[in-house]
C-alpha positions in Angstrom: 26.1 48.2 126.2 24.3 46.5 129.1 25.5 45.0 132.4 23.6 42.4 134.3 24.8 41.8 137.9 24.5 38.6 139.8 22.1 36.8 137.5 24.2 33.6 137.1 24.2 30.7 139.4 27.4 28.9 140.1 26.9 26.4 137.3 26.1 29.1 134.8 29.1 31.3 135.8 31.5 28.3 135.7 30.2 27.5 132.2 31.1 30.9 131.0 34.7 30.3 132.2 35.0 26.9 130.7 37.5 26.6 127.9 39.6 29.6 128.8 43.1 29.4 127.2 44.9 30.2 130.5 43.9 29.8 134.2 42.1 32.7 135.8 41.7 31.8 139.4 40.4 35.2 140.5 37.5 34.9 138.1 36.4 31.5 139.5 33.2 31.3 141.4 35.1 29.6 144.3 37.4 32.5 144.6 34.5 34.8 145.1 33.1 32.6 147.8 36.5 32.5 149.5 36.7 36.3 149.4 33.2 36.6 150.9 34.5 34.5 153.7 37.2 37.1 154.2 34.6 39.9 154.4 34.7 41.2 150.8 31.6 41.9 148.8 31.5 40.2 145.5 29.6 41.1 142.3 29.5 39.1 139.1 28.8 41.2 136.0 27.9 40.0 132.5 28.4 42.6 129.8 26.3 42.4 126.7 26.4 44.4 123.5 23.6 44.2 121.0 22.0 41.4 123.0 25.1 39.3 122.9 27.2 38.5 126.0 30.8 39.6 125.3 32.4 39.7 128.8 32.2 38.5 132.3 33.9 40.0 135.4 34.0 39.0 139.0 34.4 42.2 141.0 35.6 42.4 144.6 34.3 45.4 146.5 35.5 46.8 149.8 35.6 50.3 151.3 35.0 52.3 148.1 37.4 50.1 146.0 36.5 47.6 143.3 39.1 45.1 142.0 39.0 43.0 138.9 41.8 40.4 138.8 42.6 38.3 135.8 39.7 39.7 133.9 37.3 40.5 132.5 36.9 37.2 130.8 36.1 37.7 127.1 33.3 35.4 126.0 33.7 36.1 122.3 36.3 37.7 120.1 36.4 41.4 120.9 38.4 44.2 119.3 40.8 46.3 121.5 38.6 49.4 121.3 35.6 47.6 122.4 37.5 46.0 125.3 38.5 49.5 126.5 34.8 50.5 126.3 33.8 47.6 128.5 36.4 48.4 131.1 35.4 52.1 131.2 31.8 51.0 131.5 32.7 48.7 134.5 34.3 51.8 136.1 31.2 53.9 136.1 30.1 52.8 139.6 31.0 54.6 142.7 34.6 54.1 144.0 37.9 53.5 142.4 38.2 50.6 139.9 41.4 48.7 139.8 42.0 46.0 137.1 44.7 43.5 136.4 43.7 42.1 133.0 45.1 38.9 131.5 46.4 40.9 128.6 47.8 44.4 128.2 45.4 47.3 127.9 46.3 50.9 127.4 44.8 54.2 126.3 43.2 57.3 127.8 41.7 56.6 131.2 44.0 53.7 132.1 46.6 54.8 134.7 49.2 52.1 135.3 49.9 51.4 139.0 52.0 48.2 138.9 54.1 47.0 136.0 52.9 43.8 134.2 53.9 40.4 135.6 54.7 37.2 133.7 53.4 33.8 134.7 54.5 30.2 134.0 51.6 28.2 132.6 52.3 24.5 132.3 50.0 22.6 129.9 49.8 19.0 131.0 47.1 17.7 128.7 49.3 15.1 127.1 50.3 11.5 127.8 52.7 11.2 130.8 55.6 10.0 128.6 55.3 13.0 126.3 54.9 15.3 129.3 58.1 13.9 130.7 59.9 14.7 127.5 58.8 18.4 127.7 60.9 18.8 130.9 64.1 20.6 130.3 67.1 18.2 130.3 68.8 19.4 133.5 65.5 19.6 135.3 64.6 16.1 134.2 67.9 14.7 135.3 67.6 16.3 138.8 64.1 14.9 139.0 65.3 11.4 138.1 67.9 11.5 140.9 65.5 13.0 143.4 62.9 10.3 142.8 65.2 7.7 144.2 64.7 9.3 147.7 61.6 11.6 147.5 58.4 9.7 147.4 55.5 12.2 147.5 52.0 11.2 148.5 48.6 13.0 148.7 48.1 14.6 152.1 45.0 13.9 154.3 43.2 16.9 155.8 45.1 16.7 159.1 48.5 16.7 157.3 47.2 19.6 155.1 46.5 21.6 158.2 50.1 21.0 159.4 51.4 22.1 156.0 49.4 25.3 156.2 50.9 26.0 159.6 54.4 25.5 158.3 53.8 27.8 155.3 52.3 30.5 157.6 55.5 30.5 159.7 57.6 30.6 156.5 55.5 33.5 155.2 56.1 35.4 158.4 59.8 34.8 158.3 60.2 35.7 154.7 57.7 38.6 154.7 55.7 37.7 151.6 52.0 37.9 151.2 49.4 35.3 150.1 45.8 34.4 150.8 45.3 32.7 154.1 46.2 29.1 153.8 42.9 28.0 155.3 41.3 28.9 152.0 42.5 25.5 150.8 40.5 23.6 153.4 37.2 24.4 151.9 37.9 25.4 148.3 34.8 24.7 146.2 36.6 23.3 143.2 38.6 20.8 145.1 42.3 20.8 146.0 45.4 18.7 145.6 47.7 18.6 148.6 50.8 16.5 148.1 53.8 16.1 150.5 56.9 14.1 151.3 57.4 12.4 154.7 60.7 11.1 155.9 61.7 9.9 159.4 58.0 10.1 160.4 57.8 13.9 159.8 56.6 16.1 156.9 59.6 17.5 155.0 57.8 19.4 152.2 54.4 20.0 150.7 52.5 21.7 147.9 48.8 22.7 147.5 47.0 23.4 144.3 43.5 24.9 143.9 41.4 23.3 141.1 39.1 25.5 139.1 37.3 24.1 136.0 39.9 22.4 133.9 42.7 24.4 135.4 44.7 24.4 138.6 46.7 27.1 140.4 49.7 26.6 142.6 48.6 28.0 146.0 51.3 27.4 148.6 54.3 25.3 149.3 56.8 24.7 152.0 60.1 22.7 152.3 62.6 22.4 155.1 66.4 22.4 154.5 66.5 18.7 154.0 63.8 18.8 151.3 65.4 21.7 149.5 68.7 19.9 149.4 67.0 16.9 148.0 65.2 18.8 145.2 62.0 17.5 146.8 59.8 20.1 144.9 60.7 18.4 141.7 59.1 15.0 142.4 56.2 16.7 144.2 55.4 18.9 141.3 55.8 16.0 138.8 53.4 13.7 140.8 51.0 16.7 141.3 50.9 17.2 137.5 50.0 13.5 137.0 47.4 13.5 139.7 45.8 16.8 138.4 45.9 15.5 134.8 44.0 12.4 136.0 41.3 14.7 137.5 40.8 16.5 134.1 43.1 19.5 134.7 44.7 20.7 131.4 46.9 23.5 132.6 48.6 24.7 135.8 49.4 28.3 136.7 52.7 27.9 138.6 52.8 31.6 139.5 54.8 34.6 138.5 58.3 34.4 137.1 59.5 37.9 137.9 63.3 37.4 137.9 63.8 40.3 140.4 61.9 38.3 143.1 63.9 35.1 142.6 65.7 33.9 139.5 66.2 30.4 140.8 62.5 30.0 141.5 61.7 31.2 138.0 64.1 28.7 136.5 62.5 25.9 138.5 59.1 26.8 137.2 60.2 27.1 133.6 62.2 23.9 133.8 59.0 22.1 133.6 58.6 23.3 130.0 55.9 25.8 131.0 55.2 28.7 128.7 55.3 32.3 129.8 52.2 34.5 129.7 52.4 38.2 130.4 49.4 39.9 131.9 48.5 43.5 131.6 49.6 46.1 134.0 47.5 46.8 137.1 45.6 50.0 136.3 43.3 52.5 137.8 40.4 52.7 135.2 38.6 56.0 134.9 34.9 55.9 133.9 
Protein backbone atom coordinates (compact mmCIF):
# COMPACT_ATOMS: atom_id res chain seq x y z
CA UNK A 1 0.00 0.00 0.00
CA UNK A 2 1.38 3.40 -1.03
CA UNK A 3 0.38 6.97 -0.10
CA UNK A 4 1.12 9.97 -2.28
CA UNK A 5 0.72 13.36 -0.64
CA UNK A 6 -0.28 16.59 -2.37
CA UNK A 7 0.27 15.42 -5.94
CA UNK A 8 -3.16 16.50 -7.22
CA UNK A 9 -4.05 19.96 -8.46
CA UNK A 10 -7.50 21.33 -7.66
CA UNK A 11 -9.00 19.99 -10.89
CA UNK A 12 -7.56 16.52 -10.34
CA UNK A 13 -8.71 16.36 -6.72
CA UNK A 14 -12.23 17.51 -7.56
CA UNK A 15 -12.40 14.93 -10.33
CA UNK A 16 -11.74 12.19 -7.78
CA UNK A 17 -14.69 13.43 -5.73
CA UNK A 18 -17.07 13.74 -8.66
CA UNK A 19 -19.92 11.27 -8.58
CA UNK A 20 -19.95 10.66 -4.83
CA UNK A 21 -23.34 9.27 -3.76
CA UNK A 22 -23.63 11.71 -0.83
CA UNK A 23 -22.16 15.18 -0.21
CA UNK A 24 -18.76 15.31 1.50
CA UNK A 25 -18.03 18.98 2.13
CA UNK A 26 -15.00 18.30 4.33
CA UNK A 27 -13.24 16.44 1.53
CA UNK A 28 -13.76 19.24 -0.99
CA UNK A 29 -10.71 21.20 -2.15
CA UNK A 30 -12.44 24.44 -1.21
CA UNK A 31 -12.88 23.28 2.36
CA UNK A 32 -9.15 22.71 2.61
CA UNK A 33 -8.46 26.19 1.26
CA UNK A 34 -10.90 27.67 3.78
CA UNK A 35 -9.21 25.80 6.63
CA UNK A 36 -5.79 27.03 5.49
CA UNK A 37 -7.21 30.51 5.81
CA UNK A 38 -7.99 29.64 9.44
CA UNK A 39 -4.37 28.60 10.10
CA UNK A 40 -4.76 24.82 9.66
CA UNK A 41 -2.28 22.79 7.63
CA UNK A 42 -3.91 20.64 4.95
CA UNK A 43 -2.61 17.47 3.35
CA UNK A 44 -4.30 15.55 0.54
CA UNK A 45 -3.47 11.86 0.38
CA UNK A 46 -4.16 9.39 -2.39
CA UNK A 47 -3.84 5.77 -1.28
CA UNK A 48 -2.93 3.15 -3.86
CA UNK A 49 -2.80 -0.62 -3.65
CA UNK A 50 -1.21 -2.65 -6.42
CA UNK A 51 -0.75 0.50 -8.45
CA UNK A 52 -4.46 1.36 -8.33
CA UNK A 53 -5.82 4.39 -6.47
CA UNK A 54 -8.41 3.16 -3.98
CA UNK A 55 -8.92 6.08 -1.57
CA UNK A 56 -8.41 9.81 -1.14
CA UNK A 57 -8.36 11.73 2.11
CA UNK A 58 -8.08 15.44 2.87
CA UNK A 59 -6.39 15.71 6.26
CA UNK A 60 -6.42 18.76 8.53
CA UNK A 61 -3.35 19.03 10.73
CA UNK A 62 -2.80 21.25 13.73
CA UNK A 63 -0.76 20.91 16.94
CA UNK A 64 -0.08 17.19 16.72
CA UNK A 65 -3.64 16.35 15.67
CA UNK A 66 -4.78 15.09 12.27
CA UNK A 67 -8.47 15.09 11.40
CA UNK A 68 -10.25 13.37 8.51
CA UNK A 69 -13.88 14.41 8.18
CA UNK A 70 -16.39 12.65 5.90
CA UNK A 71 -13.66 10.45 4.57
CA UNK A 72 -11.68 8.83 3.24
CA UNK A 73 -13.38 8.92 -0.15
CA UNK A 74 -13.36 5.44 -1.64
CA UNK A 75 -12.42 5.61 -5.32
CA UNK A 76 -13.30 2.02 -6.10
CA UNK A 77 -15.26 -0.74 -4.34
CA UNK A 78 -13.22 -1.75 -1.30
CA UNK A 79 -13.90 -4.51 1.23
CA UNK A 80 -14.27 -3.63 4.91
CA UNK A 81 -10.99 -5.25 5.92
CA UNK A 82 -9.07 -3.28 3.33
CA UNK A 83 -10.79 -0.05 4.43
CA UNK A 84 -9.56 -0.65 7.96
CA UNK A 85 -6.03 -1.21 6.65
CA UNK A 86 -6.17 2.10 4.77
CA UNK A 87 -7.27 3.95 7.91
CA UNK A 88 -4.54 2.34 10.01
CA UNK A 89 -2.01 3.29 7.34
CA UNK A 90 -3.18 6.93 7.42
CA UNK A 91 -2.64 6.89 11.19
CA UNK A 92 1.04 5.96 10.94
CA UNK A 93 2.22 9.56 10.98
CA UNK A 94 3.14 11.49 14.12
CA UNK A 95 0.28 12.76 16.23
CA UNK A 96 -3.23 11.56 17.00
CA UNK A 97 -5.47 10.70 14.04
CA UNK A 98 -9.21 11.36 14.40
CA UNK A 99 -11.64 10.25 11.69
CA UNK A 100 -15.34 10.72 11.12
CA UNK A 101 -16.04 8.42 8.17
CA UNK A 102 -19.14 8.56 5.99
CA UNK A 103 -19.93 4.99 6.96
CA UNK A 104 -19.48 2.95 10.15
CA UNK A 105 -16.09 1.41 10.83
CA UNK A 106 -15.12 -0.77 13.79
CA UNK A 107 -12.47 -3.19 14.93
CA UNK A 108 -9.21 -3.29 16.83
CA UNK A 109 -7.46 0.05 16.86
CA UNK A 110 -10.63 2.13 16.41
CA UNK A 111 -11.60 3.88 19.64
CA UNK A 112 -15.02 5.59 19.44
CA UNK A 113 -15.05 9.15 20.78
CA UNK A 114 -18.39 10.54 19.56
CA UNK A 115 -21.46 8.50 18.67
CA UNK A 116 -22.57 8.45 15.01
CA UNK A 117 -24.78 11.22 13.66
CA UNK A 118 -27.43 10.97 10.99
CA UNK A 119 -27.83 13.52 8.22
CA UNK A 120 -30.69 14.58 5.96
CA UNK A 121 -29.67 14.31 2.30
CA UNK A 122 -32.17 15.82 -0.11
CA UNK A 123 -31.85 14.58 -3.70
CA UNK A 124 -33.16 17.30 -6.00
CA UNK A 125 -32.16 15.97 -9.44
CA UNK A 126 -35.70 15.65 -10.76
CA UNK A 127 -38.23 17.95 -12.47
CA UNK A 128 -39.62 20.63 -10.12
CA UNK A 129 -43.18 19.25 -10.27
CA UNK A 130 -41.93 15.82 -9.24
CA UNK A 131 -39.72 17.31 -6.54
CA UNK A 132 -42.72 19.17 -5.17
CA UNK A 133 -44.60 15.90 -4.86
CA UNK A 134 -41.82 14.39 -2.75
CA UNK A 135 -42.50 16.96 -0.02
CA UNK A 136 -44.45 15.53 2.89
CA UNK A 137 -48.09 16.56 2.77
CA UNK A 138 -48.15 18.73 5.88
CA UNK A 139 -44.87 20.40 4.88
CA UNK A 140 -46.18 21.05 1.37
CA UNK A 141 -49.40 22.58 2.69
CA UNK A 142 -47.51 24.91 5.05
CA UNK A 143 -45.24 25.86 2.15
CA UNK A 144 -48.23 26.71 -0.02
CA UNK A 145 -49.67 29.04 2.62
CA UNK A 146 -46.31 30.64 3.40
CA UNK A 147 -45.59 31.35 -0.27
CA UNK A 148 -48.49 33.82 -0.30
CA UNK A 149 -46.45 36.09 2.00
CA UNK A 150 -42.80 35.03 1.84
CA UNK A 151 -41.06 35.88 -1.44
CA UNK A 152 -37.38 34.88 -1.15
CA UNK A 153 -34.75 36.31 -3.47
CA UNK A 154 -31.00 35.80 -3.93
CA UNK A 155 -28.93 38.06 -1.70
CA UNK A 156 -26.18 40.34 -3.05
CA UNK A 157 -22.84 40.36 -1.26
CA UNK A 158 -23.68 43.31 0.98
CA UNK A 159 -26.91 41.65 2.16
CA UNK A 160 -25.00 38.39 2.66
CA UNK A 161 -22.62 40.19 5.00
CA UNK A 162 -25.61 41.42 6.98
CA UNK A 163 -27.01 37.89 7.17
CA UNK A 164 -23.64 36.59 8.41
CA UNK A 165 -23.68 39.22 11.17
CA UNK A 166 -27.21 38.22 12.21
CA UNK A 167 -26.24 34.55 12.33
CA UNK A 168 -23.11 35.30 14.36
CA UNK A 169 -25.23 37.06 16.99
CA UNK A 170 -27.69 34.17 16.97
CA UNK A 171 -24.82 31.70 17.40
CA UNK A 172 -23.52 33.60 20.41
CA UNK A 173 -26.98 33.76 21.99
CA UNK A 174 -27.75 30.06 21.44
CA UNK A 175 -24.20 28.83 22.15
CA UNK A 176 -23.74 26.57 19.14
CA UNK A 177 -20.64 26.18 17.00
CA UNK A 178 -20.08 26.55 13.29
CA UNK A 179 -17.34 27.64 10.92
CA UNK A 180 -16.97 31.42 10.67
CA UNK A 181 -19.70 32.81 8.47
CA UNK A 182 -17.09 34.73 6.47
CA UNK A 183 -16.13 31.41 4.85
CA UNK A 184 -19.15 31.91 2.59
CA UNK A 185 -17.80 35.18 1.18
CA UNK A 186 -14.94 33.54 -0.72
CA UNK A 187 -15.99 29.89 -1.05
CA UNK A 188 -14.25 28.48 -4.14
CA UNK A 189 -17.13 26.36 -5.39
CA UNK A 190 -19.63 29.21 -5.25
CA UNK A 191 -22.44 29.89 -2.82
CA UNK A 192 -26.16 30.44 -2.86
CA UNK A 193 -27.44 33.04 -0.41
CA UNK A 194 -31.19 33.53 -0.34
CA UNK A 195 -33.28 35.74 1.90
CA UNK A 196 -36.65 37.32 2.56
CA UNK A 197 -37.09 41.05 2.96
CA UNK A 198 -40.21 42.66 4.36
CA UNK A 199 -40.80 46.25 5.40
CA UNK A 200 -37.43 47.17 3.94
CA UNK A 201 -35.49 44.85 6.26
CA UNK A 202 -34.06 41.35 6.06
CA UNK A 203 -36.30 38.94 7.98
CA UNK A 204 -34.55 35.64 7.27
CA UNK A 205 -31.84 34.06 5.16
CA UNK A 206 -29.99 30.87 4.27
CA UNK A 207 -26.57 30.16 2.79
CA UNK A 208 -25.47 27.03 0.92
CA UNK A 209 -21.92 26.08 -0.08
CA UNK A 210 -21.64 24.39 -3.48
CA UNK A 211 -19.08 21.65 -4.03
CA UNK A 212 -19.01 19.65 -7.25
CA UNK A 213 -22.57 18.48 -7.94
CA UNK A 214 -23.54 18.80 -4.28
CA UNK A 215 -24.39 21.59 -1.85
CA UNK A 216 -24.32 21.82 1.93
CA UNK A 217 -26.52 24.00 4.12
CA UNK A 218 -24.05 26.31 5.85
CA UNK A 219 -25.96 28.82 7.95
CA UNK A 220 -29.36 30.35 8.45
CA UNK A 221 -31.11 33.01 10.48
CA UNK A 222 -34.70 34.08 11.01
CA UNK A 223 -36.32 36.63 13.26
CA UNK A 224 -39.55 35.99 15.16
CA UNK A 225 -41.74 37.24 12.31
CA UNK A 226 -40.05 34.91 9.83
CA UNK A 227 -40.31 31.90 12.12
CA UNK A 228 -44.03 32.54 12.62
CA UNK A 229 -44.46 32.78 8.84
CA UNK A 230 -42.67 29.47 8.09
CA UNK A 231 -40.24 31.56 6.04
CA UNK A 232 -37.65 28.81 5.95
CA UNK A 233 -40.02 26.68 3.88
CA UNK A 234 -40.21 29.00 0.84
CA UNK A 235 -36.52 29.86 1.20
CA UNK A 236 -35.47 26.22 1.17
CA UNK A 237 -37.78 25.43 -1.72
CA UNK A 238 -36.51 28.33 -3.84
CA UNK A 239 -32.94 27.43 -2.90
CA UNK A 240 -33.47 23.86 -4.12
CA UNK A 241 -34.76 25.13 -7.49
CA UNK A 242 -31.86 27.57 -7.85
CA UNK A 243 -29.26 24.95 -6.89
CA UNK A 244 -30.81 22.41 -9.25
CA UNK A 245 -30.52 24.96 -12.07
CA UNK A 246 -26.80 25.22 -11.26
CA UNK A 247 -26.27 21.47 -11.61
CA UNK A 248 -26.56 20.47 -7.95
CA UNK A 249 -28.01 16.99 -7.48
CA UNK A 250 -28.19 16.65 -3.69
CA UNK A 251 -28.18 18.94 -0.65
CA UNK A 252 -26.81 18.03 2.77
CA UNK A 253 -29.31 19.68 5.13
CA UNK A 254 -27.30 18.81 8.24
CA UNK A 255 -27.73 16.43 11.12
CA UNK A 256 -31.09 15.19 12.35
CA UNK A 257 -30.08 14.28 15.88
CA UNK A 258 -33.44 14.39 17.67
CA UNK A 259 -31.81 15.22 21.00
CA UNK A 260 -30.63 18.58 19.63
CA UNK A 261 -33.97 19.62 18.16
CA UNK A 262 -36.83 17.37 17.09
CA UNK A 263 -38.69 20.19 15.34
CA UNK A 264 -35.64 21.05 13.24
CA UNK A 265 -35.23 17.40 12.29
CA UNK A 266 -38.89 17.22 11.24
CA UNK A 267 -38.45 20.34 9.14
CA UNK A 268 -35.50 18.82 7.26
CA UNK A 269 -37.14 15.45 6.74
CA UNK A 270 -40.36 17.12 5.64
CA UNK A 271 -38.65 17.85 2.34
CA UNK A 272 -38.60 14.13 1.61
CA UNK A 273 -34.88 13.97 2.32
CA UNK A 274 -33.39 10.60 3.14
CA UNK A 275 -31.37 9.83 6.25
CA UNK A 276 -27.73 8.78 6.01
CA UNK A 277 -25.88 7.66 9.15
CA UNK A 278 -22.15 8.35 9.30
CA UNK A 279 -19.64 6.38 11.29
CA UNK A 280 -18.67 7.26 14.82
CA UNK A 281 -15.84 9.73 15.32
CA UNK A 282 -12.87 7.55 16.27
CA UNK A 283 -9.28 7.75 17.37
CA UNK A 284 -7.41 5.49 14.94
CA UNK A 285 -4.32 3.70 16.16
CA UNK A 286 -1.56 2.92 13.63
